[in-house]
C-alpha positions in Angstrom: 11.0 4.0 21.8 8.6 1.3 20.5 6.2 1.4 18.1 3.0 -1.2 18.5 0.5 -2.1 16.2 -2.2 -4.6 16.2 -3.4 -6.5 12.6 -6.6 -8.4 13.0 -6.0 -11.3 10.2 -5.5 -15.0 9.7 -2.0 -16.0 11.1 -1.0 -18.3 8.4 -0.3 -15.5 6.0 0.1 -12.5 7.6 0.9 -10.2 4.4 0.9 -7.1 6.3 3.7 -8.0 8.3 7.4 -7.4 6.9 10.0 -10.5 7.2 12.0 -10.2 10.4 10.4 -7.2 12.0 8.9 -8.5 15.0 10.3 -8.6 18.4 7.8 -10.6 20.3 5.1 -12.7 19.5 2.4 -14.2 21.9 -0.2 -16.7 21.0 -2.6 -19.1 22.1 -4.1 -20.6 19.1 -6.8 -23.3 18.5 -5.3 -26.6 19.2 -5.8 -29.8 17.4 -8.4 -32.1 19.0 -9.4 -29.6 21.5 -13.2 -30.0 21.0 -14.4 -26.3 21.2 -11.7 -25.9 17.9 -12.8 -28.4 16.0 -15.0 -26.7 13.4 -12.4 -23.9 13.0 -10.2 -26.5 11.9 -12.4 -28.7 9.9 -13.0 -25.5 8.0 -9.3 -24.9 7.0 -9.0 -28.1 5.7 -11.9 -30.4 4.4 -9.7 -33.8 4.8 -9.6 -33.1 8.4 -13.2 -33.3 9.1 -13.2 -36.7 6.6 -10.5 -38.2 8.4 -12.1 -37.6 11.7 -15.8 -38.8 10.7 -13.7 -41.8 9.6 -12.3 -42.3 13.2 -8.8 -42.1 12.1 -8.2 -39.8 14.7 -4.2 -39.7 14.5 -4.4 -38.6 11.0 -6.7 -36.0 11.4 -4.4 -34.7 14.6 -1.5 -34.5 11.8 -3.7 -32.7 9.6 -4.5 -30.3 12.2 -1.2 -29.9 13.1 0.0 -29.2 9.3 -2.3 -26.2 9.3 -0.9 -25.1 12.5 2.5 -25.4 10.7 1.7 -22.7 8.5 1.4 -20.2 11.2 4.9 -21.3 12.9 6.3 -20.6 9.5 4.7 -17.3 9.4 5.8 -16.6 12.9 9.3 -17.4 11.7 9.4 -15.3 9.0 8.3 -12.2 10.9 10.5 -12.5 13.6 13.4 -10.8 13.8 16.7 -12.8 14.3 16.8 -13.3 18.2 13.3 -12.5 18.2 10.9 -14.5 21.1 7.7 -16.6 20.3 5.7 -17.2 23.4 3.3 -20.0 22.6 0.7 -21.2 25.1 0.5 -24.9 24.2 -2.3 -26.8 25.6 -2.3 -31.1 25.0 -5.7 -32.5 24.3 -7.3 -35.3 26.2 -10.5 -36.7 24.5 -12.6 -39.5 24.5 -13.2 -40.8 21.2 -14.8 -43.9 20.0 -15.2 -44.8 23.5 -11.2 -44.6 23.9 -9.6 -42.3 26.3 -6.9 -40.5 24.4 -4.0 -38.2 25.0 -2.8 -35.8 22.0 0.5 -34.2 22.7 0.3 -30.9 21.2 3.7 -29.8 23.3 6.0 -32.0 21.2 4.5 -31.6 17.9 4.7 -28.2 18.1 8.1 -28.1 19.8 9.1 -30.6 17.1 
């Protein structure tokens, strides 16, 4: 018999979930440098928007991922040993400051 519970809240701090209690985690979070997610990530860390506006896109990308790292740390905390994390990872391609760029979210997350 399995028990299922849906909890709505921020994944950076899953206070309602005890350590090592989750067998399977499936997520498709907002990914850094994908335009539709910019505002969410800007709100999470004001430095991200400042770097972005200063056209320091690599710095903004890393700051965005530092916010996402909080999620991965929480996922690790709540997963049981041998638990499975399924992450739908999207890389980002954008034209920023007239330059086409690829932001490799997959390699940053796997790292």
